[in-house]
KEVOSE-962000 format. One record per atom (N, C-alpha, C): residue in three letters; x, y, z. Coordinates in steps of 0.1 Angstrom, whole numbers, padded with zeros to 4 digits, always signed. Layout:
BEGIN
AlaXYZ ...
***
This chain:
BEGIN
Met+0119+0074+0077 Met+0127+0078+0066 Met+0134+0090+0070 Ser+0147+0091+0068 Ser+0155+0103+0071 Ser+0156+0112+0059 Ile+0154+0125+0061 Ile+0155+0134+0050 Ile+0170+0137+0047 Lys+0179+0137+0056 Lys+0192+0141+0053 Lys+0199+0133+0042 Pro+0198+0119+0042 Pro+0204+0112+0031 Pro+0198+0115+0018 Glu+0185+0119+0018 Glu+0178+0121+0006 Glu+0183+0134-0001 Ile+0188+0144+0007 Ile+0192+0157+0002 Ile+0205+0155-0006 Lys+0213+0145-0003 Lys+0226+0144-0009 Lys+0225+0142-0024 Asn+0216+0134-0029 Asn+0214+0131-0043 Asn+0202+0139-0049 Met+0204+0151-0054 Met+0193+0159-0059 Met+0191+0158-0074 Arg+0199+0149-0081 Arg+0198+0148-0095 Arg+0185+0141-0099 Gly+0182+0130-0092 Gly+0170+0122-0095 Gly+0159+0125-0085 Thr+0149+0117-0086 Thr+0138+0119-0076 Thr+0142+0111-0063 Thr+0136+0114-0052 Thr+0139+0108-0040 Thr+0127+0100-0034 Lys+0129+0093-0023 Lys+0117+0086-0017 Lys+0107+0096-0012 Ile+0111+0108-0009 Ile+0101+0118-0005 Ile+0093+0122-0017 Asp+0099+0124-0029 Asp+0091+0127-0041 Asp+0081+0115-0044 Gln+0086+0103-0042 Gln+0077+0091-0044 Gln+0065+0092-0034 Glu+0068+0095-0022 Glu+0057+0095-0012 Glu+0047+0107-0015 Ile+0052+0118-0019 Ile+0043+0129-0023 Ile+0035+0125-0035 Gly+0041+0117-0044 Gly+0033+0112-0055 Gly+0022+0102-0051 Asn+0026+0094-0041 Asn+0016+0084-0036 Asn+0004+0092-0030 Arg+0007+0102-0022 Arg-0003+0110-0016 Arg-0012+0117-0026 Leu-0006+0122-0037 Leu-0013+0128-0048 Leu-0023+0117-0054 Arg-0019+0105-0056 Arg-0027+0095-0062 Arg-0039+0092-0052 Gln-0036+0091-0040 Gln-0047+0088-0030 Gln-0057+0099-0030 Ala-0052+0112-0030 Ala-0062+0123-0030 Ala-0070+0123-0043 Arg-0064+0120-0054 Arg-0071+0120-0067 Arg-0082+0110-0067 Leu-0078+0098-0062 Leu-0088+0087-0062 Leu-0099+0090-0052 Ala-0096+0096-0041 Ala-0107+0100-0031 Ala-0116+0110-0037 Lys-0112+0118-0047 Lys-0121+0127-0053 Lys-0127+0122-0066 Arg-0125+0109-0068 Arg-0131+0102-0080 Arg-0126+0108-0093 Leu-0114+0112-0094 Leu-0108+0118-0106 Leu-0099+0108-0113 Thr-0099+0108-0126 Thr-0089+0101-0133 Thr-0077+0109-0135 Gln-0066+0103-0139 Gln-0054+0111-0142 Gln-0057+0121-0153 Asp-0064+0117-0163 Asp-0067+0126-0174 Asp-0076+0138-0168 Gly-0086+0135-0160 Gly-0095+0145-0155 Gly-0087+0155-0146 Leu-0078+0150-0138 Leu-0070+0159-0129 Leu-0061+0168-0138 Gly-0055+0162-0148 Gly-0046+0169-0157 Gly-0053+0180-0164 Lys-0065+0177-0169 Lys-0073+0188-0176 Lys-0077+0199-0166 Leu-0079+0196-0154 Leu-0083+0207-0144 Leu-0071+0217-0142 Ile-0059+0212-0143 Ile-0048+0221-0141 Ile-0040+0224-0153 Gly-0044+0219-0165 Gly-0038+0222-0177 Gly-0025+0214-0181 Ile-0024+0201-0176 Ile-0013+0193-0180 Ile-0018+0180-0185 Ser-0009+0171-0190 Ser-0013+0159-0196 Ser-0015+0148-0185 Phe-0023+0138-0188 Phe-0024+0127-0179 Phe-0010+0120-0177 Gln-0002+0120-0187 Gln+0011+0114-0186 Gln+0020+0121-0175 Gln+0018+0134-0174 Gln+0026+0142-0164 Gln+0020+0138-0150 Ile+0007+0137-0148 Ile+0001+0133-0136 Ile+0007+0119-0132 Gln+0007+0110-0142 Gln+0012+0097-0140 Gln+0027+0097-0135 Lys+0035+0105-0141 Lys+0049+0107-0136 Lys+0050+0112-0122 Tyr+0041+0122-0119 Tyr+0041+0127-0105 Tyr+0038+0116-0095 Glu+0027+0108-0099 Glu+0022+0098-0090 Glu+0032+0087-0088 Asn+0039+0083-0098 Asn+0049+0072-0096 Asn+0062+0077-0091 Gly+0064+0090-0089 Gly+0076+0095-0084 Gly+0088+0097-0094 Ser+0085+0095-0106 Ser+0096+0097-0116 Ser+0098+0112-0119 Asn+0089+0121-0116 Asn+0091+0135-0118 Asn+0087+0142-0105 Arg+0095+0152-0101 Arg+0092+0160-0090 Arg+0081+0170-0093 Ile+0073+0174-0083 Ile+0062+0183-0084 Ile+0068+0197-0079 Ala+0067+0207-0088 Ala+0071+0220-0084 Ala+0062+0226-0074 Ala+0067+0235-0065 Ala+0059+0240-0054 Ala+0046+0247-0059 Ser+0047+0254-0070 Ser+0035+0261-0075 Ser+0025+0251-0081 Arg+0030+0240-0087 Arg+0021+0230-0092 Arg+0015+0222-0080 Leu+0022+0220-0070 Leu+0017+0213-0058 Leu+0006+0221-0051 Tyr+0008+0234-0051 Tyr-0002+0243-0045 Tyr-0015+0243-0053 Leu-0013+0243-0067 Leu-0025+0242-0076 Leu-0032+0229-0074 Leu-0025+0218-0073 Leu-0030+0204-0072 Leu-0038+0204-0059 Ala-0033+0209-0048 Ala-0039+0209-0035 Ala-0052+0217-0036 Asp-0052+0228-0042 Asp-0064+0237-0044 Asp-0075+0229-0051 Val-0071+0223-0063 Val-0081+0216-0071 Val-0087+0204-0064 Leu-0079+0197-0056 Leu-0083+0186-0049 Leu-0090+0189-0035 Gly-0090+0202-0032 Gly-0096+0206-0019 Gly-0090+0201-0007 Ile-0076+0201-0007 Ile-0069+0196+0005 Ile-0058+0206+0008 Pro-0053+0207+0020 Pro-0043+0216+0023 Pro-0029+0211+0018 Val-0020+0220+0014 Val-0007+0216+0009 Val+0000+0208+0019 Ala-0002+0210+0032 Ala+0004+0203+0043 Ala+0001+0188+0042 Tyr-0010+0184+0036 Tyr-0014+0170+0034 Tyr-0002+0162+0028 Phe+0005+0168+0019 Phe+0016+0161+0012 Phe+0028+0159+0020 Phe+0029+0167+0031 Phe+0041+0167+0039 Phe+0039+0162+0054 Asp+0027+0162+0059 Asp+0024+0158+0072 Asp+0030+0144+0075 Asn+0037+0143+0086 Asn+0042+0130+0091 Asn+0051+0123+0080 Leu+0057+0130+0072 Leu+0065+0124+0061 Leu+0076+0115+0066 Glu+0083+0119+0076 Glu+0093+0110+0082 Glu+0088+0099+0090 Lys+0076+0100+0095 Lys+0070+0089+0104 Lys+0061+0080+0096 Ala+0059+0081+0083 Ala+0050+0073+0076 Ala+0054+0058+0077 Pro+0046+0049+0082 Pro+0050+0035+0083 Pro+0050+0029+0070 Ala+0059+0020+0068 Ala+0060+0012+0055 Ala+0049+0001+0056 Ala+0040+0002+0046 Ala+0030-0009+0045 Ala+0036-0021+0039 Leu+0031-0033+0044 Leu+0036-0045+0038 Leu+0029-0048+0025 Pro+0037-0050+0014 Pro+0031-0053+0002 Pro+0023-0067+0002 Gln+0012-0067-0005 Gln+0004-0080-0005 Gln+0004-0084-0020 Pro+0005-0097-0022 Pro+0005-0102-0036 Pro-0009-0099-0042 Gly-0008-0094-0055 Gly-0020-0091-0062 Gly-0027-0079-0059 Val-0022-0070-0050 Val-0028-0058-0046 Val-0020-0046-0052 Lys-0027-0038-0060 Lys-0021-0027-0067 Lys-0019-0015-0058 Thr-0006-0012-0057 Thr-0003+0001-0050 Thr+0008+0007-0058 Asn+0011+0020-0055 Asn+0021+0027-0062 Asn+0033+0031-0053 Gly+0035+0024-0043 Gly+0046+0028-0034 Gly+0045+0020-0021 Glu+0056+0021-0013 Glu+0057+0013-0001 Glu+0048+0019+0010 Asn+0044+0031+0010 Asn+0036+0037+0020 Asn+0021+0039+0016 Ser+0018+0035+0004 Ser+0004+0038-0001 Ser-0006+0028+0002 Leu-0018+0032+0002 Leu-0029+0022+0004 Leu-0032+0016-0010 Pro-0037+0004-0010 Pro-0042-0002-0023 Pro-0053+0007-0028 Asp-0054+0008-0042 Asp-0064+0016-0048 Asp-0078+0012-0044 Arg-0080-0001-0043 Arg-0094-0006-0039 Arg-0098-0002-0025 Val-0088-0001-0016 Val-0091+0003-0002 Val-0095+0018-0002 Ile-0089+0026-0010 Ile-0093+0040-0011 Ile-0107+0042-0017 Arg-0110+0034-0027 Arg-0123+0035-0033 Arg-0134+0030-0024 Val-0132+0019-0017 Val-0141+0014-0007 Val-0143+0024+0004 Ala-0133+0029+0009 Ala-0134+0039+0020 Ala-0142+0051+0016 Arg-0139+0056+0004 Arg-0147+0067-0001 Arg-0162+0064-0002 Asp-0165+0052-0008 Asp-0179+0048-0009 Asp-0186+0046+0005 Leu-0178+0040+0014 Leu-0184+0039+0027 Leu-0187+0052+0034 Asn-0178+0061+0032 Asn-0179+0075+0038 Asn-0191+0082+0032 Glu-0195+0079+0020 Glu-0207+0085+0014 Glu-0220+0079+0017 Met-0220+0067+0024 Met-0232+0061+0029 Met-0239+0069+0040 Pro-0252+0070+0040 Pro-0259+0078+0050 Pro-0257+0070+0064 Glu-0257+0078+0074 Glu-0256+0072+0088 Glu-0269+0064+0090 Gly-0267+0053+0098 Gly-0279+0045+0101 Gly-0275+0031+0104 Pro-0285+0022+0106 Pro-0283+0009+0110 Pro-0276+0000+0099 Gln-0279+0003+0086 Gln-0273-0004+0075 Gln-0258-0001+0075 Arg-0254+0011+0076 Arg-0240+0015+0076 Arg-0233+0009+0088 Asp-0239+0009+0100 Asp-0233+0003+0112 Asp-0231-0012+0110 Ala-0241-0018+0104 Ala-0240-0033+0101 Ala-0229-0036+0092 Leu-0228-0028+0081 Leu-0217-0030+0072 Leu-0203-0028+0078 Phe-0202-0018+0086 Phe-0189-0016+0093 Phe-0186-0028+0102 Gly-0196-0033+0109 Gly-0195-0045+0118 Gly-0190-0057+0110 Leu-0196-0059+0098 Leu-0193-0070+0090 Leu-0178-0069+0085 Ile-0175-0057+0081 Ile-0161-0055+0076 Ile-0151-0058+0088 Lys-0154-0053+0100 Lys-0145-0056+0111 Lys-0144-0070+0114 Thr-0156-0077+0114 Thr-0156-0092+0117 Thr-0148-0099+0106 Met-0151-0096+0094 Met-0144-0104+0083 Met-0129-0100+0083 Gly-0125-0088+0086 Gly-0111-0084+0087 Gly-0104-0093+0097 Gly-0110-0095+0108 Gly-0105-0103+0119 Gly-0103-0118+0115 Arg-0113-0123+0107 Arg-0112-0136+0102 Arg-0101-0138+0092 Ala-0099-0128+0083 Ala-0089-0128+0073 Ala-0075-0128+0079 Ala-0074-0120+0090 Ala-0061-0120+0097 Ala-0058-0134+0103 Val-0068-0140+0108 Val-0066-0154+0114 Val-0062-0163+0103 Arg-0069-0163+0092 Arg-0065-0172+0081 Arg-0051-0170+0075 Arg-0047-0158+0075 Arg-0033-0155+0070 Arg-0022-0159+0080 Ser-0026-0161+0092 Ser-0016-0165+0102 Ser-0010-0178+0098 Pro+0003-0180+0099 Pro+0009-0193+0096 Pro+0006-0203+0106 Thr+0003-0215+0102 Thr+0000-0226+0112 Thr+0013-0233+0116 Leu+0014-0236+0128 Leu+0026-0242+0133 Leu+0024-0257+0132 Thr+0034-0264+0127 Thr+0034-0278+0125 Thr+0045-0284+0135 Pro+0042-0295+0141 Pro+0051-0301+0150 Pro+0064-0306+0144 
***
Protein backbone atom coordinates (compact mmCIF):
# COMPACT_ATOMS: atom_id res chain seq x y z
CA MET A 1 0.00 0.00 0.00
CA SER A 2 1.41 3.38 -0.89
CA ILE A 3 0.98 6.22 1.55
CA LYS A 4 1.22 9.05 -1.01
CA PRO A 5 -2.18 8.46 -2.70
CA GLU A 6 -3.75 8.16 0.76
CA ILE A 7 -2.62 11.66 1.74
CA LYS A 8 -4.47 13.30 -1.15
CA ASN A 9 -7.95 12.69 0.33
CA MET A 10 -7.85 13.71 3.99
CA ARG A 11 -11.60 14.33 4.40
CA GLY A 12 -12.55 10.71 5.07
CA THR A 13 -10.68 7.83 6.55
CA THR A 14 -8.04 5.99 4.58
CA LYS A 15 -6.84 2.42 4.19
CA ILE A 16 -4.16 3.29 6.74
CA ASP A 17 -6.85 4.25 9.26
CA GLN A 18 -8.59 0.96 8.52
CA GLU A 19 -5.39 -1.02 9.05
CA ILE A 20 -4.71 0.76 12.35
CA GLY A 21 -8.28 -0.12 13.37
CA ASN A 22 -7.68 -3.76 12.43
CA ARG A 23 -4.56 -3.82 14.56
CA LEU A 24 -6.49 -2.28 17.46
CA ARG A 25 -9.10 -5.05 17.18
CA GLN A 26 -6.42 -7.74 17.11
CA ALA A 27 -4.65 -6.29 20.17
CA ARG A 28 -7.96 -5.98 22.04
CA LEU A 29 -8.90 -9.59 21.32
CA ALA A 30 -5.44 -10.78 22.33
CA LYS A 31 -5.99 -9.13 25.73
CA ARG A 32 -9.43 -10.75 26.06
CA LEU A 33 -11.18 -7.38 26.19
CA THR A 34 -14.59 -6.55 24.79
CA GLN A 35 -15.16 -3.29 22.97
CA ASP A 36 -17.13 -2.13 26.01
CA GLY A 37 -14.36 -3.18 28.41
CA LEU A 38 -11.68 -1.34 26.44
CA GLY A 39 -13.90 1.72 26.12
CA LYS A 40 -14.44 1.84 29.87
CA LEU A 41 -10.70 1.59 30.52
CA ILE A 42 -10.05 4.75 28.51
CA GLY A 43 -13.33 6.58 29.15
CA ILE A 44 -15.12 6.26 25.79
CA SER A 45 -18.12 4.29 24.51
CA PHE A 46 -17.96 0.87 22.92
CA GLN A 47 -19.48 2.49 19.82
CA GLN A 48 -16.40 4.69 19.49
CA ILE A 49 -14.11 1.66 19.82
CA GLN A 50 -16.22 -0.04 17.15
CA LYS A 51 -15.82 2.96 14.82
CA TYR A 52 -12.05 2.93 15.37
CA GLU A 53 -11.85 -0.79 14.67
CA ASN A 54 -13.88 -0.68 11.46
CA GLY A 55 -11.95 2.35 10.21
CA SER A 56 -14.88 4.74 10.02
CA ASN A 57 -13.25 7.12 12.55
CA ARG A 58 -9.61 8.11 12.83
CA ILE A 59 -7.81 7.63 16.10
CA ALA A 60 -6.17 10.79 17.47
CA ALA A 61 -2.49 10.48 18.40
CA SER A 62 -3.17 11.02 22.11
CA ARG A 63 -5.93 8.40 22.08
CA LEU A 64 -3.71 5.93 20.18
CA TYR A 65 -1.01 6.46 22.82
CA LEU A 66 -3.55 5.77 25.59
CA LEU A 67 -4.88 2.67 23.81
CA ALA A 68 -1.35 1.29 23.38
CA ASP A 69 -0.62 1.92 27.06
CA VAL A 70 -3.82 0.19 28.25
CA LEU A 71 -3.23 -2.75 25.89
CA GLY A 72 0.41 -3.05 26.97
CA ILE A 73 1.83 -2.67 23.47
CA PRO A 74 4.16 -0.12 21.91
CA VAL A 75 2.56 2.60 19.78
CA ALA A 76 4.81 1.39 16.95
CA TYR A 77 2.69 -1.81 16.80
CA PHE A 78 0.05 0.18 14.93
CA PHE A 79 2.54 1.39 12.30
CA ASP A 80 5.20 -1.32 11.91
CA ASN A 81 5.39 -2.62 8.32
CA LEU A 82 2.27 -0.67 7.41
CA GLU A 83 3.22 -0.40 3.75
CA LYS A 84 4.39 -4.02 3.56
CA ALA A 85 1.35 -5.67 5.19
CA PRO A 86 0.27 -8.52 2.88
CA ALA A 87 -3.35 -8.64 1.85
CA ALA A 88 -4.97 -11.72 3.35
CA LEU A 89 -7.29 -13.68 1.12
CA PRO A 90 -10.85 -13.50 2.42
CA GLN A 91 -12.42 -16.86 3.18
CA PRO A 92 -16.16 -17.48 3.05
CA GLY A 93 -17.80 -17.58 6.47
CA VAL A 94 -14.73 -16.24 8.31
CA LYS A 95 -15.29 -13.00 10.22
CA THR A 96 -12.59 -10.38 9.73
CA ASN A 97 -12.69 -6.62 9.83
CA GLY A 98 -10.39 -5.79 6.95
CA GLU A 99 -8.23 -7.07 4.18
CA ASN A 100 -5.08 -7.47 6.30
CA SER A 101 -6.63 -8.73 9.51
CA LEU A 102 -6.63 -12.19 10.97
CA PRO A 103 -9.97 -13.89 11.58
CA ASP A 104 -11.17 -13.35 15.16
CA ARG A 105 -11.15 -17.08 15.88
CA VAL A 106 -7.49 -17.35 14.83
CA ILE A 107 -6.54 -14.63 17.30
CA ARG A 108 -8.48 -16.34 20.09
CA VAL A 109 -6.99 -19.78 19.36
CA ALA A 110 -3.46 -18.36 19.15
CA ARG A 111 -3.95 -16.58 22.48
CA ASP A 112 -5.24 -19.78 24.11
CA LEU A 113 -2.39 -21.86 22.68
CA ASN A 114 0.13 -19.34 23.93
CA GLU A 115 -1.27 -19.67 27.44
CA MET A 116 -0.82 -23.47 27.49
CA PRO A 117 2.09 -24.69 29.62
CA GLU A 118 5.15 -26.01 27.79
CA GLY A 119 5.26 -29.77 27.51
CA PRO A 120 4.39 -32.83 25.45
CA GLN A 121 0.65 -32.04 25.25
CA ARG A 122 1.32 -28.59 23.83
CA ASP A 123 3.84 -30.03 21.37
CA ALA A 124 1.33 -32.72 20.31
CA LEU A 125 -1.37 -30.10 19.80
CA PHE A 126 0.92 -27.96 17.66
CA GLY A 127 1.84 -31.04 15.63
CA LEU A 128 -1.83 -31.88 15.13
CA ILE A 129 -2.62 -28.34 13.99
CA LYS A 130 0.28 -28.39 11.56
CA THR A 131 -0.78 -31.77 10.16
CA MET A 132 -4.43 -30.81 9.84
CA GLY A 133 -3.52 -27.45 8.29
CA GLY A 134 -1.58 -29.29 5.59
CA ARG A 135 -4.52 -31.59 4.92
CA ALA A 136 -6.93 -28.65 4.74
CA ALA A 137 -4.68 -26.97 2.18
CA VAL A 138 -4.68 -30.15 0.11
CA ARG A 139 -8.49 -30.39 0.27
CA ARG A 140 -8.91 -26.80 -0.82
CA SER A 141 -6.73 -27.30 -3.86
CA PRO A 142 -8.77 -27.43 -7.04
CA THR A 143 -8.81 -30.81 -8.74
CA LEU A 144 -7.92 -30.95 -12.36
CA THR A 145 -10.34 -32.63 -14.70
CA PRO A 146 -9.33 -33.87 -18.14
